[in-house]
N, C-alpha and C positions, 0 to 999 in steps of 0.2 A: 503494499499499500504507499501510496506517495505521503511522504513527511506533511502533515498539516503545518502550515505556518501562518495563516492568515483567519481571520472570522469576519463576517458581514459587520457594519457598524451597528452596534446595540446602544440600549441604554446605559451600557457601560462606560461606552465612550462618552456619551452625550454628558452622563453625570459627572465626568472629571472633571468639568470646568463648570462653573456656575455663572448665571447670567445676571448681572445687575445693573444699578445706573452707573454713570461714567462721571469724569471730571476733565478737566483740560490743563496744559500747561504751555509753557512757552517755548518756541523752537530754537535750534541752535544754528551755530554759524561756524565757517571756516574750513578749510581743508584744499588739499591738492590732490591730482590724480597720481596713480601708482605708475612707476616706471616699469621697465622690461623685466623679466624673469625667465630663468631656466626651466623652470617648471618642475625639477627634479626634488625628490624627497630628500630629506638631511638624515645623514647618518646618526647613530646613537652619541659619538663624540662630538659631532657637531651640535648637536642639541645640548649636550652638556657644557660644550664652550660656551654657547649662547646665552648669556647673563640677562638679554634683555631684546627685544626688537627694537628699543628705541636707541637714539644717537648716543654717542660715546662721551659726551658731555652736556651742559647746560645748553639749550637752544636760545636763539636771540630771536628778535624780532616781534612781530605782534602775535599774542597769545590766539590760540585757537581753542575753541571749546567743544567739549564732548559731553553730552548729557546722556544718562544710563539709568534704565529703568531699576528702580527696587520695590520689590512686594513687600507690602505691610501684611505680615503673617497675624497679626492680633496676638502675639504670644506673650505672656508673663516672661520678662526678662529681656526683652527686645529693646536695643539701645535706640536711641533717637536716630531714625533715618536719614543718613546724609550728613549728620553731625556727631561724630563719635572720634575716638582714637583710631580706629581702623580706615576711617575715610581720610583722616589725616594724614595715615602713614602712607595710604595709595597716593594722595595728592603729593606727597614729599618724594615718594620713590619713583613714582611714573610722570605723575603731572609736570612738576616742577623742571625735572631735567629734560622734558620734551616739549616745555613751553606750552601745556595743554591745561586749561582750566577745566576743572572735573564738578559735574552737578549730578546728583542723585535724584531722580524724578520718582515720587511715590505714587504707588497705586494700591489699593486693597486687593488682596490676593483672590478673593473669590468675585471680584468684579472684572477678572482679566480680559475676558472677550469682549463685553461690552465697552467698557472703557477703551481699550485699544482701538475698537472701531471707530469709536468717536474720535479718539486723538489722529488715527490714521486719516479718517475722511477730512478733518479741518487741517489736515499737513501740520500737526501740532505735536506728533509723537517725539519722544527721547530718540538720540541717534542709535541707542542699543536697547532694542525691545525683544521680547520672547513669549513664546506660548506653548501650550502642549498639544493644540488642536491644530491637526494638520489641515482639515478642511478650511480654517482661517487663513493659512500659510498659502493654500492654493489659490484661495480668493484673491489675497492680495498679488500673487503672481500674475494671475489672468488678466488684473487688472493694471498691471505695469507698476505696482506700488512698492516693490522692493529693488534693492542694490543688487546688481550682478557683482559678487564677492571674488570672483574667479582669479582675477589679476591681483587684487589687493592681498589676498591670501598667499599667492605665489611670491609676492614681494616682501609682505611684511608679516607674513603668518607662519614661519617654519616651524616653530614650536607648536603653534596650533594643529599644523597638519601632522606632526609626528604623535601629538597625544591624541587627537580624535582618531586617527587611523583611517588608512583608505576606504576599508568596507563600512565603518559608520559614517565617513563625511559623505558615501554614496547617496545615504538617505536625506542629504541635502541638495542634491543636484536635480535640477528639472531642465529638461531638453539640452543636457550636457552643461549647463551652468551652474556654479554653486551659488545658489540664490539664498540658502539658509545655513548655518553651522548647526548641527544636531549636538547636544551636549551628552557625552557618552555615560551610560551606568555601568556602575561597578558590578553590580548583581541584577541578574534579570527576573528572579522571584518577586512577586509583588503582594501577594496575599498569604494570610496566615489565619486559622480559626482558634479560638480559645472555648474551653468548656470549664465548668465550675467543677474542680476535682473534690471540693468538700460536699458537693451535693451528690456527686457519685458516690463517695464513699458512705453517707449517709444511707443511701438507698443500697449499697451493695451492688452497684453497677460497673461493669468494665468501660473504659473509654471506646465510643461507638467507633466502629472500622468501616462500616458501610453506610449507605443511605438509610436502608431499613432498619439497621442499629439505631442510627440518629434518629429517626421518626419515633420510635419506641423509646428513646430515652426523654426526648422533648414531651411525649405524652405523659411519661413518670412524673419528670418534672411538674408539669401542670397539674395533674391529678393527685400525686403524694406530697407536694408542696415541702420539699426538703429544707427550705428556708423559713418556713413558718410565715410566709409573707401574704397569704390567703389571695386576694383578686390582685395585689401587686405583683404576683410571680410573672415574669416575662422568659418564658422559655428559650427563646430565641430572639436577640435584640437586633434591630433594623432601623435604620434612617433614610431619609431620601437623598441628602447630599453624597452619602457614601453607600448607595445602594447597588453600585455596580460590585463592591466588593462584598456586600451583603448577600446577595443572590447568586454572584455568577457561577462560583463552584457547584453548589446545589442546581441550578438552572441546566448547566451544560453538560452535567454528567447522564443527562437524559438523551442528549443529540448522538446520532448514529455516528459511532468513531470511523465508519469507513469512508465518509466524505473527504474526497480530495480538496487539496488548495483551490483549485478551481471552483468546486461546488460550493466551496463556503465562501468566495469571494463574490461571486458573479449574482448571488441572490440575496435576500435578506433573511435574517435567523427566523423569522416567523414562519418561514417555508421549509426549513430544515426539517428531515424527518427527526422526530422524538422531540422537538421543541416545544410543539404544544403541550405534550405530556409534561414537561418541565413545567411549563407556567401554570398548568393544571395542579400539580402538585403543591406549588406555592400558593395558590388559591385555596386547596384544601387546608394548608397549614394555618393560613390567615383565619379561615372561616371556623376553625378548630381551636382558635386563640392560642395558637402556637408562637405568634409572631408579633412583635411591638404594635399594639393596637392603633398608635398614633404615627404609624411611621410616614404615612402621606404627607403630615403636616410637618415633620421635623425636618426640616431643609437644610438645616446645618448641621445635623445630628447632635445639636446640643442637649436633646432631650435622652438621646439613647445614652449617651457618655455620662449623663444626670443617673441614669437608671443603673448604668455599669458600678458607678461609685457609690451607690446606695445598697448595691447589693441584690438588685431585683433581676438581672438577667442571668440566664443560665449558659448561654452559648451565643457567640457572635463571629464574625468574620470580618475583618479589617486590614487596611493597609499594614503590610509586613513590619514596618518601622516605627508604629506607633504604639504607644504602651509602655517602653520599658526604660523610659528615662526617668531619672529620680522625680517623686513629685506626680507622675503619672497615673492614668485612671486605675491602673493595677494597684498602684501603692495607695491611693486614696482609698481604694475598696477594702484593702486588707485593713487599713486604719478605721475604716468606719464599721467595718463588720468583722469582729473578733474571729479569727480562724477560718476566714473564706479565703479560697486561692483559686486560681485558674490553671489549668495545664492545657497544652497543645494539643489539638484534635484535627484529625485527617480524615473525614467519614465519606465523602462522597464518592461514590463508585459509578463508572459506566457500565455498558454491557459486556465490556472485556474485562470488568474488574480493575481497570486503572483509576486513578484520581487525576482527571484533566485540571488544569489550574490556568486562571488568568496571568501571562507572563508579559513582561516587558521586551519590546523590541530593544535593541542595543542603542537605541537613542533615548533622549528624555524630551526635553524640551528644545524647541527649533528657536535659534537665536537670530535675528534678523536686523538689518541695517534699512530702514525706509528709503524710496527713491529720492526723496526731497531732501535727506540730510546731507549736508556740506561736510561732513565728518567722517566718512566711510573709512579713510586711511586710518585715521585716529582710533576708530571703534576696532579694527582689526590689531593695530598696534597694542590697544589696551590688552585685548583678550589674549594675545601672544605672550604680553607681559605677566599675565596671571600664570602663564604655564612655563614661565622660565625659573631659573633656579628652584628655590624652595619658596615661592610666593605663595602658591594655592596651598600649601600644607600650612604654612605660619597662619594664613588667613583663616583656614579651617580647624587649626588645632592649637594655634599661640604657641609660646615657647617652652622648652623643656625647663623643669624646675620652676616655672612659674604657673604655666596653666595646667600642666600634666606632668607625671613621672614616667618613664618608660622602662619597662621591665620584659626582657625575652620577646621584643616585639610588640608588646601590649600597652596600649596608652591607657593610662589612669589618670582621669580628669581631678583635678583640684575644684571640686564643686563650689567650695565656700569662698575661694578667690573672688575678690570684690574691688580690684585696682582700677584705674582708670582705661587700664587696656583690656580689661576682661572682654571675652567673648559676647557676642549677641547669642540671644536664644538659637538653637539650631546651628550653633557653630558657625555664625556669620553668614547663614545661608544667602541672605540678602545680597552679599557682594561675590560670591563665588558660584555664579549662576552658570558657570562653563560645565560644571560637571555635577551629576545628581548626587546628592547624599554626601557624607564626609569622606573626605579622601586620604588615604592614609599611605600614599605613595605607589600601591600597586593593586591589583584587583585581589590578588592573593592576601596581601597584608591589609586589605579593607575588610574582607569577609572573617578574616581571624580576630579581628578586633570586635566587627559586629558581634560575632557568636560568643566572645569572651568577655568584653566589658560591660555586659550587662549582669553579670555573676547570677544566672537564672537559668535554671535546667529547662524552663518552658521557653526561654527565649533561644537557648541552643538547639531544643527539639524543632522549634517553628522555623529558625532558620534554614536548619538542614533540610528540613521538608521542603520548604521553597527552592531550596538551591539542587534538590535531587528531581522530585515530582514536577516541578514547572519546568525542568529541562527534558525529562523524559516524555512528558504528555502535555507541551503547551498548547495555548491557544493566545493567539496575537490578533489585535485590530489590524484591519487592512492597510495596504500601503502601496500607493501607486507613483510612478514617476512622471505622471504627467496629471495635471489637475483634473477631477472630475468635477467640471463646471457646473453641473447641475446640482452635484451634492452640495458644492461650496454655495450655490444661489439658495437653496433650500435649508442650509444646515440649522440656523435658529428655529425655522418652523418644524424641522422635523425632530428636533431635540424637545420642543415644547410638546410634539404629538406623541413622543415615546414615552414622556412623563405621563401624559394623560392615559395613553393605552395600558401601561404597566399599573398604574393606580387603579383603573376600573378593573383590569383582569385579576389583580390580587384580591380586590375588596367585594366583587361582585358575587352573588349566590351561586353555589355549584349548579343548580339548576338552569342557570342562564349563561353558563361559560361559555358554551360552544358556540351559541348564537353571536355573542358579545365578540368573542375572539374572530370568528369568521368576518364579522362585520366590520369590525376594527382594522384588520389585515387588509380586507378588500378597500377600505377608505384611504388606508395609508398608501396601498400599492397604486390606486388611481390617483392620488394628489401628487404623489412623489416617485414611488419605488418602483415603478415600471420605466419612467423616464431614465431615472438614475442608473437601474440595472442594464438597461439598454446601452448606455452610455459607458459603465464598466465594463461590459463585454467588448465593445469597439477599443477602448484602451487597452484592455488585457491583450487582444489580439494584437495591438500594435506595439506594446513595449515589454509583455510576459512572455510571450510564445516564441 
């Protein structure tokens, strides 16, 4: 059987970005065009020797301006965006030697798409912007809204090219042009599930290893009430913002595993053999009061996290990296409910007995320079500087002996450090956008630290699970090297429609499920799906075969 690489765009993809009201900012000025380039990749020694893509000494003349997007993650411990020690360090280390004035432009994380669209339409976006949504990228490309970075990267991005690598850089090429820079991911696994170990102990149950065992366990949580919570008991926690993580593994365990890459790409998931049975199962779980009753209203998952920390939730599936930091919802739950604890759980099995999981492509965000920017050269120079010397690691981890101690390759964070140079929440995520997650110098070192630094058996199991099963039986979102213009055109409307469809299908009565499912699928296909599928087939024939 042909290895599965892609899946059709589902609510999973739609819900990875949240749509909300936008804001604006002032545009930037100044730059020069790139010179010629040999176009060859640097050797490892050349990369090591090149300490910066900057000039060798302080620049003279009029300053150029470079504005950079910074996501406001809304986290406790987040430093003032654009005005802190690390911004000053970047200005002194990169900006001043190159005569570049740096500005960070703040955007609320969950307003990503809407705000970016407003900025781009008004030609008011920063010089460096980014998004996870490939439909947004393709829409900008089709409208001529992005700068072709091919020559700039060849001239000023040697460290960048070497770090990202040829394979991942290909995901940023459209019609042979490097229109975006993909941010590489150290680890492909993205989801992990957790179940209340203390509830299993109290009921004398083992950790469920199949979908049927999971269902029976959720029934036991509901009926036998091991937490003594009565109607507050929520066997399976779920929220709308992260519904992709919440239902994905469960739903796709019902899909026919013999479907080929082409089968999965050229039609919509609603039409996959077995998919309807998966949605029906979720409908059954909701109607049997196994799923959070208010999930459809919990747009930002705040209710789900509150329920977890209060000890109400028996099982949930979430982004692999959430929950393990000091002060996480795992810690808060254990503090609020003495004796309560979660363990890793991997229950959902398909017809072949495998555990298919949502997995990441090798890229994360798409980093872009708007076509109207006058600082494309400076943008590439800055990203290249991040990847020279130890700049990225220092920005991610700080300094040894101050922010961390290092023993046998394991970084032990000084969480009590509160100096002026303390790291922002999530290890300065706002400024190290070129790489997904914390970077420890290599993929091997990164995974080693992820599985060790949390000092948690559950974390070790969950990370290992994501690194194994997600590599054996992965499901990816679709990727085309040519824009699917109809999909870009209808992206927002389709996202809204997906949310409406899944909310309706999860919550309707079992008796009306079949008629609702068929009606909604037919409506979706007539509005958008048929046109998009026809264009996908055309682009597949042109670029994938």
